[in-house]
Each structure stands twice: as C-alpha cells, then as structure tokens.
C-alpha positions as CSV (number, residue, x, y, z in Angstrom):
1,X,85.3,180.0,107.8
2,X,83.5,183.3,107.5
3,X,84.7,185.5,104.5
4,X,83.4,189.0,103.8
5,X,83.8,190.1,100.3
6,X,83.3,194.1,99.9
7,X,83.4,195.5,96.2
8,X,81.3,198.2,94.6
9,X,82.0,196.3,91.2
10,X,79.6,193.4,90.7
11,X,81.9,191.8,88.2
12,X,84.9,191.8,90.5
13,X,82.8,190.5,93.2
14,X,81.5,187.7,91.0
15,X,85.1,186.8,90.1
16,X,86.1,186.5,93.6
17,X,83.3,184.3,94.3
18,X,84.0,181.9,91.4
19,X,87.7,181.6,92.7
20,X,86.4,180.8,96.3
21,X,84.0,178.3,94.8
22,X,86.8,176.7,93.0
23,X,89.2,176.6,95.7
24,X,86.5,175.1,98.0
25,X,85.9,172.5,95.6
26,X,89.5,171.7,95.0
27,X,90.5,171.7,98.5
28,X,87.3,170.4,100.4
29,X,87.0,173.5,102.4
30,X,83.7,175.2,103.2
31,X,83.5,179.0,103.2
32,X,80.6,181.0,104.5
33,X,80.6,183.9,102.0
34,X,79.1,187.3,102.8
35,X,78.9,190.0,100.0
36,X,78.7,193.6,100.7
37,X,78.6,196.4,98.0
38,X,79.8,199.1,100.4
39,X,81.9,199.8,103.5
40,X,78.9,200.9,105.4
41,X,76.9,197.6,105.0
42,X,80.0,195.5,106.0
43,X,80.5,197.6,109.1
44,X,76.9,197.1,110.1
45,X,77.3,193.5,110.0
46,X,77.8,191.6,113.4
47,X,79.5,188.6,111.9
48,X,82.9,187.9,113.3
49,X,84.8,187.3,109.9
50,X,87.9,185.4,109.7
51,X,89.0,186.8,106.4
52,X,87.8,189.9,104.5
53,X,88.4,190.4,100.7
54,X,88.3,194.2,100.0
55,X,88.5,196.4,97.0
56,X,90.8,199.5,97.7
57,X,88.9,201.8,95.4
58,X,85.3,202.2,96.5
59,X,83.2,205.2,96.1
60,X,81.9,205.7,99.6
61,X,85.0,204.6,101.6
62,X,88.3,203.3,100.4
63,X,89.2,199.7,101.6
64,X,92.3,200.9,103.5
65,X,90.2,202.8,105.8
66,X,87.5,200.0,106.1
67,X,90.4,197.5,106.7
68,X,91.8,199.6,109.6
69,X,88.2,199.9,111.1
70,X,87.7,196.1,110.7
71,X,91.0,195.5,112.4
72,X,89.9,197.6,115.5
73,X,87.0,195.3,115.8
74,X,88.5,192.1,114.8
75,X,92.3,192.3,115.6
76,X,93.0,188.8,114.1
77,X,91.1,189.3,110.7
78,X,93.0,188.6,107.8
79,X,92.8,191.3,105.2
80,X,93.0,190.5,101.4
81,X,93.3,193.5,99.2
82,X,92.4,193.4,95.4
83,X,93.4,196.7,93.3
84,X,94.1,197.8,89.9
85,X,97.2,200.0,91.5
86,X,100.2,198.8,93.4
87,X,100.7,202.4,94.5
88,X,98.4,201.3,97.5
89,X,100.8,198.7,98.8
90,X,102.5,201.2,101.3
91,X,99.1,202.0,102.9
92,X,98.3,198.3,103.1
93,X,101.6,197.6,104.9
94,X,100.5,199.9,107.8
95,X,97.7,197.4,108.5
96,X,99.8,194.6,109.6
97,X,98.6,191.4,108.3
98,X,97.6,191.9,104.8
99,X,97.3,190.0,101.4
100,X,97.8,192.3,98.5
101,X,96.8,191.1,95.0
102,X,96.8,193.4,91.8
103,X,94.0,193.2,89.1
104,X,93.6,191.2,87.0
105,X,93.6,188.4,89.6
106,X,96.4,185.9,89.3
107,X,94.3,182.8,90.2
108,X,97.2,180.7,91.4
109,X,98.8,183.3,93.7
110,X,95.2,184.0,95.0
111,X,94.9,180.3,95.7
112,X,98.3,180.2,97.5
113,X,97.3,183.1,99.6
114,X,93.9,181.5,100.6
115,X,96.2,178.3,101.6
116,X,98.6,180.5,103.5
117,X,95.6,182.5,105.4
118,X,94.0,179.3,106.3
119,X,97.2,177.7,107.7
120,X,97.8,180.9,109.7
121,X,94.3,180.7,111.1
122,X,94.9,177.0,112.0
123,X,98.2,177.5,113.5
124,X,97.2,180.4,115.6
125,X,94.4,178.9,117.4
126,X,96.6,176.7,119.6
127,X,96.5,177.4,123.3
128,X,98.7,177.8,126.2
129,X,98.3,178.0,129.9
130,X,100.3,180.8,131.6
131,X,100.6,182.0,135.1
132,X,99.7,185.4,136.1
133,X,100.7,185.7,139.6
134,X,98.6,183.1,141.5
135,X,96.4,182.7,138.6
136,X,96.6,180.2,135.4
137,X,95.2,181.6,132.4
138,X,94.7,180.2,129.0
139,X,95.8,182.3,125.9
140,X,95.7,181.8,122.1
141,X,98.8,182.0,120.0
142,X,97.1,184.6,118.0
143,X,96.9,186.8,121.2
144,X,100.6,186.9,121.7
145,X,102.2,190.2,120.5
146,X,105.7,188.9,121.4
147,X,108.0,186.7,123.4
148,X,111.0,187.8,125.2
149,X,113.9,186.3,127.1
150,X,113.8,187.6,130.6
151,X,116.6,186.4,132.6
152,X,116.4,182.6,132.5
153,X,112.8,182.7,131.9
154,X,110.6,184.1,129.2
155,X,108.1,187.0,129.0
156,X,104.9,186.5,127.1
157,X,103.2,189.8,126.1
158,X,99.6,190.0,125.0
159,X,97.2,192.9,124.4
160,X,95.7,192.4,128.1
161,X,98.7,191.7,130.0
162,X,102.3,190.1,130.4
163,X,102.9,186.6,131.7
164,X,106.0,184.9,133.2
165,X,106.8,181.5,131.6
166,X,109.3,179.0,133.0
167,X,109.9,177.6,129.4
168,X,113.0,178.5,127.5
169,X,112.6,180.7,124.2
170,X,113.3,177.5,122.3
171,X,110.0,176.1,123.6
172,X,108.1,179.1,122.0
173,X,110.2,179.0,118.9
174,X,109.1,175.3,118.3
175,X,105.5,176.0,118.8
176,X,104.9,179.4,117.3
177,X,105.8,178.0,113.9
178,X,103.3,179.7,111.7
179,X,104.2,182.3,109.2
180,X,102.8,184.9,111.7
181,X,105.9,184.6,113.9
182,X,109.4,185.3,113.2
183,X,112.5,185.8,115.6
184,X,114.2,189.2,114.4
185,X,116.8,188.8,117.3
186,X,117.9,186.0,119.5
187,X,115.9,187.4,122.5
188,X,112.6,187.7,120.7
189,X,109.9,186.1,118.7
190,X,107.4,188.6,117.3
191,X,103.9,188.4,115.8
192,X,103.7,190.1,112.3
193,X,99.9,190.8,113.0
194,X,100.9,193.3,115.5
195,X,103.6,195.2,113.3
196,X,102.5,198.9,113.1
197,X,105.9,200.4,112.2
198,X,108.7,198.6,110.2
199,X,112.2,200.0,109.5
200,X,115.2,198.1,108.3
201,X,116.6,197.8,111.8
202,X,113.6,197.9,114.1
203,X,109.9,197.2,114.3
204,X,107.0,198.7,116.4
205,X,104.5,196.5,117.8
206,X,101.0,197.6,118.7
207,X,102.2,201.0,118.6
208,X,104.3,200.8,121.5
209,X,106.8,198.1,121.7
210,X,110.0,199.0,119.9
211,X,112.0,195.9,119.0
212,X,115.5,195.7,117.2
213,X,116.1,193.6,114.2
214,X,119.7,192.0,114.3
215,X,121.9,193.1,111.5
216,X,122.2,189.6,110.2
217,X,118.5,189.0,110.4
218,X,117.5,192.1,108.3
219,X,117.5,190.7,104.9
220,X,115.6,187.6,106.1
221,X,113.3,189.5,108.1
222,X,112.3,191.8,105.1
223,X,111.9,188.8,102.9
224,X,109.6,187.0,105.4
225,X,107.6,190.0,106.1
226,X,107.1,190.9,102.5
227,X,105.9,187.3,101.8
228,X,103.7,187.4,104.7
229,X,102.1,190.7,103.6
230,X,101.6,189.8,100.0
231,X,100.7,186.2,100.5
232,X,103.5,184.7,98.4
C-alpha cells in the first residue's frame, strides 16, 4: 500500500508518520510511505499512490488543488485531508472521495479512517467479465461509475464505455457492497468516487450523469455520503 504524505510542516508530517507506524504495528499492515514537503515535489513523482495524506494549507499550492490534480492522474486515489480549519470541508466535498480530519488529529478517528480506506481498496479490486458487443472484457469494481436497470437487464457504465449485463440489479447490489457504493434509487447503484455535484434530490457523476435520489432515500444518502467523505 503506497501512501504519499505532503505537508510543509515537519512536525505535522512526523505526527502522521507516527500514527501510520502505530497503525501498521497494531494491524499487521505494511505501508510504503513517501514524504513530500511541497505539492511540486509530489506531482513530479511517478509512483502510483493508493492514498494521499495532504495538508490543505501549504505555501506553494493548497492541498485542495493538489488533490484535484492527483485525482486527474490517479482516479481511484483516496484523499485524506488534515487541516486546522473546517471551512475547507465544502471545497473537499467537490473532490469526490475524501477523508477530512481536523487538527489536532484525533488518533482513533484517523485509525478508523485508515481501516475504512483499506477496506474500500480491497472491496473495489474485485473484477467482473462483461460483454461489449462480441467482446468480453474484464473490468474492476472501482472503475464502475454506476449500474442502471435497463429493461430486464442492467447497464454498467465505466469511464471508457458502457456494458450490457444479463444480471439483475440484485446481483450487483450483493457484490458492490463496499462503502463506495450506494443505491439512491431502486434503478441505480452509484459509486461515490465519481460524485462531482451533490444536491438533496440528485447527484451528478463524472460531471455528466445526473441521477435522482428518491425522496425516501435522501436522509440515508446524505448520512452515508457524509460518513464516506469524513471517514467516520
């Protein structure tokens, strides 16, 4: 598991490293940790990170813009923000999958966020074989933007293309069971990673797919999405 830590405050970086070392020891988990003192240095790295722990307020470039650039390069990276100011939460919400922690760092909440992040990574690495015309292609769960009922079949939409599946929506509901996925409507299962706009009664995925949130699902959706973003 490759983790990037970017903060221009050495004390904060050391604190995060101590928490990661403690978590590794207690959970028998190995992290490959890469420390960067600036956004520029991180962006020059060619490592494909699974998780990035970013300070929001840095001198050269703020963590929000850095996270946006990382997500362009690594669409499935899990972003963890640490900041002294909760006012940045709204900006963080626009970056899809985000863990947001306030300073001073709550160690237990940070550990729960790490556990959730690792479970999400594990649960989204499962793959499916789907038919695209005459070709059968393997896709990973993490690449699924949403699943939609289409007549008696289902349509599985990824960034590259859409697939027709013979499986019922219940098949996908049983298997797309990580905290990444949610059914806002009986006809859909969506991937929180691709939410780019959220209003009470709808979401927009990947800047182009507008999907309604059923009235009876709105409270549950909001709670799950906030938990997803904040790592609770």
